[in-house]
C-alpha positions, -999 to 999 in steps of 0.1 A, spaced: 350 735 -580 342 773 -581 366 800 -592 376 807 -556 388 772 -550 406 770 -583 424 802 -575 434 789 -541 446 756 -555 467 775 -581 482 797 -554 491 766 -533 507 748 -563 528 779 -571 537 784 -534 547 747 -531 568 750 -563 586 780 -549 594 763 -516 608 732 -533 628 751 -559 644 775 -534 682 769 -532 696 759 -498 723 786 -502 696 813 -504 682 830 -474 647 818 -469 619 844 -472 605 833 -438 619 811 -410 615 774 -415 588 771 -389 567 799 -404 571 785 -439 560 750 -427 529 763 -408 520 786 -438 521 757 -462 501 734 -439 474 761 -433 472 767 -470 467 730 -477 442 727 -448 419 756 -460 420 746 -496 411 710 -487 383 723 -465 369 744 -493 370 714 -517 352 691 -493 325 717 -484 318 728 -520 293 702 -528 265 710 -552 228 704 -545 229 673 -567 258 659 -547 241 667 -514 209 649 -525 229 618 -535 248 618 -502 216 620 -482 201 590 -500 233 570 -496 233 577 -458 197 567 -456 202 534 -474 233 526 -453 213 531 -421 186 507 -434 211 479 -437 225 475 -403 249 446 -409 279 449 -432 279 415 -449 302 425 -477 273 434 -500 269 470 -488 278 486 -521 255 464 -540 227 473 -516 233 510 -521 234 506 -559 202 487 -559 184 514 -538 199 543 -558 185 527 -589 151 525 -572 154 562 -565 158 569 -602 196 573 -604 217 556 -631 241 540 -605 265 512 -611 291 493 -590 325 497 -606 357 479 -600 391 493 -609 417 466 -615 453 472 -626 482 448 -630 516 449 -612 544 468 -630 580 475 -620 570 508 -604 535 501 -592 519 471 -574 487 457 -587 454 462 -570 417 467 -572 391 490 -557 353 491 -558 333 522 -558 299 535 -572 294 560 -600 263 578 -610 260 591 -645 234 613 -662 229 623 -698 239 658 -706 222 682 -730 228 679 -767 264 683 -775 276 682 -739 289 654 -717 267 642 -689 273 645 -652 294 618 -635 295 615 -597 318 592 -579 305 577 -547 328 559 -522 313 547 -490 347 540 -474 366 570 -487 384 583 -456 401 549 -448 419 550 -482 441 578 -470 447 567 -434 483 561 -423 495 539 -394 519 566 -380 507 599 -394 523 632 -384 500 657 -367 497 678 -399 487 648 -420 462 638 -394 447 673 -395 442 670 -432 428 634 -430 403 645 -404 388 669 -429 380 641 -453 344 627 -452 338 590 -445 315 589 -476 326 608 -507 302 621 -533 318 644 -558 331 649 -593 364 638 -608 381 672 -605 375 675 -568 386 640 -562 419 645 -581 426 677 -561 420 658 -528 444 631 -539 470 656 -548 469 674 -515 468 643 -493 496 625 -512 518 656 -510 514 657 -472 517 619 -469 551 621 -486 562 647 -460 548 625 -433 568 595 -443 600 615 -448 596 630 -413 594 595 -399 625 585 -417 606 562 -440 605 558 -478 572 565 -495 556 531 -504 544 528 -540 508 523 -529 509 558 -514 519 577 -545 495 599 -564 496 576 -594 486 546 -574 458 564 -555 444 578 -587 442 542 -602 416 534 -575 391 557 -592 405 566 -626 418 533 -641 394 519 -667 363 509 -646 348 475 -651 314 460 -642 318 429 -621 317 400 -646 287 378 -639 305 345 -646 339 351 -631 355 378 -610 384 398 -625 408 384 -598 399 348 -605 402 353 -643 437 369 -639 448 341 -616 436 315 -641 455 332 -669 486 333 -648 483 296 -640 479 288 -677 510 308 -685 530 290 -658 517 256 -669 527 264 -705 562 275 -694 566 242 -675 555 222 -706 580 241 -728 608 235 -703 600 198 -700 599 194 -738 633 212 -741 648 189 -714 635 157 -731 647 169 -765 682 175 -751 682 142 -732 673 123 -764 700 140 -783 725 132 -755 714 95 -754 715 93 -792 751 104 -793 761 79 -766 744 50 -785 762 59 -817 795 59 -799 789 25 -783 777 10 -816 809 21 -833 830 7 -805 813 -27 -807 817 -27 -845 855 -21 -841 858 -49 -815 840 -74 -838 864 -64 -866 894 -70 -844 881 -104 -832 874 -116 -867 
């Protein structure tokens, strides 16, 4: 992102903060409609600048990705692998990554696949890392968007090629408008539409797909093992309690029979 975009993003964040912190008792600086349109236009132009600010390296990668996708007409579920394979032939250090995160109280679990390309930097500097997502736009689409959210979503490319900073800024702008879209529809923001969840798709610790077993199958296997262990422990506790209960009854009966024999003798 160049200095112009950074300055615009900073101005938007400050403007957004002022609008949210303004007390209801205060007279607004502008009528509500003017404020709303001004905020939307600011978001729109900043997002447009981010999307159109690609470097030559990013444009080269995008061109090759589009070329390889056109060569594979049928989407058989292996499209990303096909792209990675051909990018490697082109000389790029490309890899298929899978982000996978567990369910927590505040965030549902999930997983997402994307491609990244890395290059070694000069001595003492970190290398370039580009994120490539061939199904990028659909990650932000809503079933019932407001016109303003749809305007922003239409700016997004179907295929994203860019660095981490640009991606984080896109997520921030879209999630901010998505929250407004849900509230205007009288709906709560689902946890899978929060900035935190959306960032997990590309910024949780990436994993290469394990050759012997997928992440999902391994997690399911671990969960089944835990559940089986819990059942074994519960059964053992039940049997232990049952034996204790039967032992007490047997002792009671034995003492009663002994007393009866003594009375009869």
